[in-house]
N, C-alpha and C positions, 0 to 999 in steps of 0.2 A: 136539713142540718143534722137532724137526729140520727139519720143513717150514716152520715160521715163521722160523727163522733164516735160511733161504734167501730168504725174501721180504722180510725187513727191509732189506738193502742196496738193493734196488730201491726200496723205499718212500722211504728217505732221499735216494736220487738224484733222485726225482720231486720232493721237497720243495726240494732245492737249486736245482732248475732252474725252480722256479715264480717268478712275479714277486715283487717285494719286498713289495707291499701285498696279499699273500694274506690277511693278518689284518685284513680290512675289518670283521670283527665288532666289533673294538674297536681302531679306529686310534689311534695316539699323538697327543696334542694337537699342533697345527700352528700356532703363532701366526704371523700374517702379518708379514713384515718391513715396518717403517715406511718408505714411499718417502720420498725427499728432497722438500722443498716444491716445488722446481723441476719435478721429474718428476711429482709428484702433480697438478700443475696441468694437465698435458697428458695425463693417463691413461697414463703410461709402463708398459711391460710389467713383470710380476713374474716372478721365476724359476719354471720349471716345477716343480710340486709332486713333485720326484723323491723326497721322503720318503714319498709315497703314490703310487707308480707305478701306472698303470692296467694292466688285464690285457693290453692291446695292446702294452705295452713289451716288447721283446725279452728283456730281463732287468732285474732291479732290485736295490735294496739291501734285504735282508731286514730286516724289522721284527718279530723274534721270532715267527716263524710256529709253530704247534703242530701236531702230527700229528692228523689226523682221528680222533676218538675212536671212530668206527664201524669203522675199519680195524685198530684194535689191540685185543688182548685186554684184558680188564678189569684185573685186578690184577697180571698177571704181566709185562706188558710195560713197559719204562722209557719215560718221556715225554722227547722230544728238544726242547731248546730252544737257540736261538741268539741270545741277548741282545746280544752283541757279535761282531764279526768281526775277524780279524787282517789288516791291510793290509800287504802286503809290497812293493807297487809302486804308483805313481800316475802315470797318463799323462794329458796334456791334449791334446785334439783340437779343431781348428777355429780356431786363433788363433796369431798370432805372439807374443802377450804371455804365453807359457808361464810365464816367471819370475815375472811379476806375479801370475799365478793361484796358483802354488805358494807364493809368499810370503804371500798373503792367507789361505791355508788353515791351520787349526790342526793338521789331521791330517797326520801324517808317516809314511813307511814304517816298519814295525815296531810301529805303534800298534794297540791294540785299541779299536775304535770302535763306537758304536751308531748307529742310523738317525738319531737326533736330532742327533748330532754332525755327521754328514754334511750334514743339512739346514741346519745353521748355516753350514757351510763354503760351501755353494752360495749362501747369501745374501750371505756376504762376497764371493764371486767376483762376483756380480751387482753388489754395491755398488761394484765398481771403476769402473762407468759405461761400460765398453767393449762390453757384450754385450746382445743382445736376449733370449737364451734361454740357460739353463744347465741341464744334466741330468747325471746320474751313473749309470753302471752298474758292475756288477762281473764280473769273470771269475776262474774258479779259476786258482790259481797255486801253485807249490811252496811249501808251509808257510803258506798262506792265500789271500788274494785280491788281485787287481789292480783297483784303483779306476780307472775310465776317466771323465774329466770331459769331457763334450762341450759346447762353447759355440758360440753363433752371434753372430758379431761385428755390431756396428752398421754400417750402411752408411757409406761415405765421405762426409763433409760437403763438398759441391761449391760451395755458395753460401749466403750469408746475406742475407735481404732485410728491410728495414724497410717494413711495409706502409703506414704513414700519414706525414703531414707532421711535421717536427720543428721546434722553436722555440728550445729551450735550447741544444742541441748540434746541429751539422750532421750530416747523414746520414753523411758521410764519417768524422767523428769517432766515431760509434757503431759503424760497421762495422769500423773500424780495431781495435777491441777484439777482434774475432773472427778477425782475419786469421791468427793462428797456428794456429787450428784447421781452416781451409779446406785441403782436399786430403788430410786425414788421416782415420782412422777416427773417427767421431764419439764423443766421451766426454761423456755426458750430465752427469756430475758437473762437468766443466770448464765445459760450457755453463751449467749452473745457477750455478757460481761467477762466471762472467763476467756473467751477467744480474744477479746481486746486486751485482756491482762497478759496473755502470752505475746501478743504483737508488741506490746509496750515493753516486755522483757527483752525482746529482740532489739527494739530501738535503743534500749538502755546500753546494749553492748555494741551499738553502732550499726546494726543490721537494719537500716531504715527502710529497705525495700521488701523486707520479709512480710508475709501475709499468711493468714490461715483461713481456709475456705471450707465451709460446711457443705458436704456433697449432698445434692438433692436425690432423695429415693423415690422409687416408683410406687411406694406404698401410699396411696392417697389417703387411706384411712388413718394413717399416722402423721398426716399433715405434710408429707413429702420430705420430712427431715429425718426420720428414723426408718430403718428397715423393718419388715414385719417381725423380726426377732428383737426389736427394740435397740438396734445398734446405730450409733452415731459415728459417721464416717467423716474424718477430716483429711483434707489435702493441704500439705504444708509446703509453701513456696518460700524458700529461705532467701531469695534474691540472687539466683544465679545469673552471672554475667554471660550473655551470649556473644557480644561484640563490644569493642570500644572504638569510637570514631572521632574524627576531628572535623569541625566546620568552621568557616569564617576566615581560614588562613589562605592568604593570597600568595605570599612570598615564602613563608616557612614551610618546610616539608613536614608531612604528617609525623614521620618518625622522630623528628626533633622533639615534638610533644609527647609521643607515646613512649619514648624511651625513658622519660622522667616518671612515668606512672607505673608503679609496682603491682597494682591490681591487674589481673589478666583475665581474658575470657576463660570460662570454666570454673572461676572462683566466685565465692559469695561476695557481694557488694558490702563493704565496710566503710561506713561514712567517715570514721576517724582516719582510716588509712587513706581514703580518697582525698580528704582535706589536706593531709600532708603532701600528697602527690600534686594537688593543684597548686599548693603554695610553692612547691619546687618548680613547677612550670612558670608561674608568675614571676619568680625570682630570676629566671633567665633574663628578664628585663626586655623581652621582645614583645610583650603584649600590654595594651592599655587596660583591657578588662577581660574577663573570662567568666563563663557560666556552665554549669553541668545540667544537662537535660536527659533524664532517663525515659525511655519509651519502651513498650512492650516488645518482645523479641519477634523476629520474622519467622524463624523456624518453630519456635515454641512460645506462644503468648504469655506463658507463665514464667519465662526468663526475661532478661533486660538487656537492652542495647543502651550504652552510655554514650552521649554525644557531648563532646567537650567543645563548646562554642568559644571562639576567641576573637578579639579585635586587635589586630596588630597595630603597632605604633612605629613611627619612624625610627630606624636603628642606624642610619647613616648620617654623618654630618661633615661639612666642609667649613672650616673656620679660618677666618682671616681677621686679625685684630692687632691692635697697638695699645700701649700703655706706658706707665712710667713708675719706677720705684728707686729707692735710694741705692740699692745694691747693683742693679743692672742698668740704671739710666733709662734711656728711651728703648722700649721694647716692641718688637714686631714678632708676631706669631703666625704660623700657618699649620694646619693640621687636617688630615683626612682620616676619619675614624668610621669603621663598619662593624657593628656589633652582631650582625646576623648575615655573615658573608655567604651569598648564594643560597640563602634560606636554609643553611645547614648548621647554624649555631656557632660557627667559627667567628673569631674576631681578628680584625686587622687594623693597625693604627700606624700612621706615619705622622710625626711631629717635627717641626722645625721652629727654632726660636733664636733670636739675636737681640742683644742689647748694647747700646752705644752711650757713653758718657759724654753728653754734649758740652758740659763744662770743661772737660779736658780738651776738646777741640777748640773751644773759644780761647783757651790759654795757651794754645800753641802746639798741643800734641797732634801727632798724625793719627790717621784713622785706626791703624793697627794698635797704637797705644791706647786709644780711646774705647776700643772694642772691649766689652765685658763678657756677657753671656753669649755663647754660640753652642746650640744644642741641636742635635739630630738624632732621631732613633726610630727604629721600625720594630713593632711588636706584633706577635702572632700568638693566638691562643685557641686551642681546640679542646673543649671540655670532654669530648668523647673520642679521643684518638684511638683507643682500644676498647674492648668489652669491659664491662665492670666499671665503667665511667672513669677510666684512667685518663687524665688530662695531660696535655702537652703544651708548653709554652716556650717561645724563642724570642730573643731580643738581640739586636745589633745597635750599638750606640757609640756616639762621639759627643763628648760634653766639654765645654769650656766654661767654668763657673767660678766667679770671684768668691773668696772666703775672707772672713774677718774684716771686710770692708765696712767702714763707718763705725768701728768700735772705738769707744773712748773710755776715759777713766771716771767720768762723772755723769750722772743721770741727766744733768742740766744740758749737756752738750750733745744730746742725741740728735738734734735737728741742726746743730751748728758746727758739725765736724768739718775738719779740713778735707777737702775732696782731692788732695795731693795724690799722686801716683804711688807714693811709697807706703801708703797706709792700707795694706792688704796684700793678699796673694791671689794668684789665679791657678786653679786646679784643672788639669786636662786629663780626661778619662776616655780611653778607647777600649772597646771590648765587646764580648758577647756572653749570652747566658742561656742555658737550657733548664727547663724545669719539668717535673713529672709529679702527678698527684692522683690520689684515689681515696675512697672512703675506707675507714678502718672500722673494725669490730662489728661488721655486719654488712647489709646491703645499702642501697641508696638511701634508706631511711635513717641511717646511722648519722648522728651529729658530729662524729669524729671524722677528721680527715688528716691525712699525712702527706707531705710532700718532700721531694728531693730536688735539690738545684745544684747546678755546676756553673761556675763562672770563671772566666779568664779576662784579665784586663791590664792595661798599662796606664800608670798615673804619672804625670809630669807636673812639676810645681815651678811656677815663676812669680816674679812680682808684677805689679801692674804695668811695669815698662817692658815686660817680656824677658827680663834677665833670669836665668835659672837660679833657684834657691837650693843650692846643693846642701846647705846645712839642714834642710828639711827632708832631704831624701835619705831613705834608709840604705839605699845602695851606694850613696855618695858618688854616683856617676856624674860626669861633667854636665850631661844634659839634665840632671835632677829628675831622671824617670825611674820609676820602680815597677817591677812586674810581679803580679799576684795571681794565684790560683786558689779556688775555694770549692769545697763540696759541702753544702749546708743542707739543713732539713728543718721542717716545721711541723707542729702539731696544733690543730685548731679544733675548736668546739663551737658549734653554732646551732642554737634553737630559736633564732629570730624569726618572727613571723614574715616581715617584709624586709629584705636586705637593705634596700635603698633608703627606707624610712621606717625603722622598726617601732612598734608600739609595745611589744613584749618579748621576752626571751633573753638569752645570754649569748654572749659571743667572747671567746677567748683564743689567743694565739701566742704560742711560745716558739721562738726561732733560735737556732744556734748555727753559727757559720765559722768553722775553722778555716784560717787562711795561712797559706805558706807561700814562699817565693823568696823575695829579698828579705823578708822578715817572717816571723810566725806569731800569730795572735788568735784569740778566740773572741767572736763578737756574739753577745747574748742579748736578747731583746724580748719583750713581751707585752701584751695589753689584755685587759679584761673589762668588759662593759655589760651593763644590764638595763632593761627598760621596763617602765611600769606605766600602764594606761591609768591615770588617776580619774579621768573621765572620758567620755567619748572624743573630746576634743583637746584634751591636755595630757601630755606625755612627760614622765620624769625619766631622764636619762642620766646614768652615772657610769664613769669610766676611769680607769687608771692605766698607765703605761710607764714603762721604764727600760733601762738597758744599761749595759756595762761592757767594758772591754777588758780582757784578761791577756796579759802577755805584752809583748813589745809592739803595740800598734804604732803605726806611723804618726808623727805629730800632727799631721793635717787629717788623720782618720779619726774623727770625733763625732759626738752627736751634736747637732745644731738645732736651735730653736727655729723651726720652720716646718711648713706642711702640717702633718698630723701631730707632730711634736712641739708645736708652738705653745707658749704661754701667752694667750691673747692679751694684748695691751702693751706687749713688748716688741721691739723691732725684730724682723726676720733676717737681718743682714749680718748675722754673726755675732751680734752683741751678746747673746747667751750661747755658750757652748761648753762641752765638758766631756770627761772620759766616762762619767756616769751621770744619769739623770733620772728623775721621776717626776710625773705629773699626774694630778688628779682633777677631774672635771665634773661639774654637774650642770646640767641643762634642763630647762623647762621649755618644752616645744609645743606650739599651738598654731592653728590656722588663722590666717587674716582673711584673705579671699583667694579662691582659686585662680592661679597656681601658686600663690605666695603664702608663706607661712613665716612665723617669728620665733625667736629664741632668746631667752635670758640665761646667762651663763656665769659661771665662776671657775676660774683655773687657779690652782695652787701647785707650785713645784719648784724644782731646783736642778741646775746643772753644776755638777761638781767637777772642777778642773784639776789637772795634775800640776802641782807647784813646779815640777821640772819640765813643763811643756816647753819644748824648744821653739815651737811656732810663736807662741805668745812672747817668749823672751827675745826672739830675733826681731820681732816686729815692734817691740817696745810696749806691748800691751800689758794689760793687768791680768796676770794668770790666775788670781784667786777671785776676781770678780767681787771684791769687798764693796765696791762703790755701788753695786746693784742691790745690796741686801736691805736698805732702808731700815736697819736695825732689827730686821726679822730674819729667822733662819730659813726663810723661803721666799719665793717671788709669788705675786698673785696678780690676777687681773680679773676685772669684773665688768660686764657690758651686756650689750644686746646685739642681735643680728637678724638678718632676713634671709630666707631661702626661696629660690625660684625654681620650681620643679620643670625640668626639661627632659627630652629623651636621653640626654647623656647622664642624667642625674641631677640632683639639686645643685644649683649654683649658690655658693655660700659667700656672704658678705658680713663680716663682724666688726664691731668697734669695741675695744676693750680699754679700760682705764687702769693704769698702774699706780697713779698718785692722785688721790682725791683732794689733797690739800692744794693742788696747783690748778685744778680744772675749772675753766670758764670758757665762755664762748671763743675767746681769742686765743686760748691756749689748748685747744682740744687735742692737737697733735703733740704738744709738749708733754702732756700728761697721759696720753693714750696712743692707740695705734689702730689703724684699719687693716683688715686682713681679708684677702679674696682667694677663694679656692673653689674646687668642685668636689661635691660629696659632703656628707655630714662629717664633723670632726672625729666621731667615733659612733 
């Protein structure tokens, strides 16, 4: 035993002098530090695995080495382990940034640390960004060990170069970002941050696909990031478009989508511009949903291929229906509409409608006398008849429509009016119209659009018995028919996000139509609306509309409260009419469950009649509408409605109240009115 005790100190001395990773039989786990994105792109260096030093290292950090079992007696000799070591001093060699190194380390003098703790400290030192290599050795010292951290600094950054041409920013603007780094020891963290700062600047301007790549150098002694001369080379990819493609379209031709996109191959991707392009594609109303997928180019992986993924929705409808209202009686409708004809974006519609007053038949009138509405029309529209998005529309129509029917002198009699054949007139219109339109003040992205229309028609007026009303005809012909021609125009402004159900934006339209023929007059009309998204699910919509006739308009050519011009809560059978009108509306729109949404609304307006209106006088009606005023200078209607989203657009059903003093369950339709239509009111 005496001989063995003499051997033991020598054996321990050999162990302490051996490299740290003598214990390669079971090395401790060594998770690699996650390099920063900027450095990983260029294959930046990683810290030397000093936690597992090689046998060539002069000395290393011990990682729990154990004495060789063959050199120690079996059960009689103790096993010597060194799981931790006491650090009494730390020295940093190879850099002027000693304070930064020491601050980054968790290990402090006086700590008992393991090899794994030192590994983590080395990773933190390397993470400062100033160093190509970081190692650690230990030296015996009084009371423990002195830890020597050796670092190799990055080279000095002498110059920054942009390798390719720039379009969004000038070369000087880009290089100015790095000017504080030039002439100093390169800090790859700072370089990464500046790179991301430039990419963010591109994104702020809408160039979301732009990227800056640090080119890898062959100079390994510089960490592979800088050239031997200390030059940092940057490749700038500003998001050049190689191609634009469409996928998911079964019926729609590719060019119908691509012609709405102003971005072209060879240009830089601009997310703001593309957002407007995709909104324009969606507003064709041919697609249920759409998505944009960028993928690397096939000719150059630094460029981009944009794939517009679409999901088509049904764009054709055949409708057969029936209904009833006070004006038309029993109604039958048949229509065929195709909004994406042959996949080329054209629209074709055929509509037929008839109405018969059953009460008149029951009281002895024949079918021709009981017939009210008879309407037939064919409409065609091509949004891209010519280059530059010049649209073309054509219509042929024949209409037989009752007017002034159901009009009385008191509000109370709205539902109890005489259905006699003398109370109203029938207006017959036969004609055709052509229209042309195109964007103004710019390209497709311009919110301004102008149109020109030409119309020719013949209008005849009879009473409900079919007798001509020559006193209402401006030509005074025996047949009570008038002939008119018009050339009109309109100017519109549209920044709505989604046309069929907007959540933001403005829409305005002003139209003028000079008419001549058997008389001459000018019809002016306009509307303006705006939309605000109060929350993700609540939209406030505000709209106004109005119009006037100037000149000698025929007595039957007036504005009527129906369609978009209705004051909800009031009948649409001619009870409100006038030579001038104005209506303001406010709506709160909200979803209920897909595809149904709800609306709360208020309409305020007035129709101003001409006291000399021959139609009203001849029919014995109230030309001043004084009985409608309820003591107020305007009419109003308040109510609620529901919308059902369909491929044709929202189906609209509203109930409005015009007299709250009389409303109860039994008098809902004495104090209010139901309204049904297609599309939002504004």
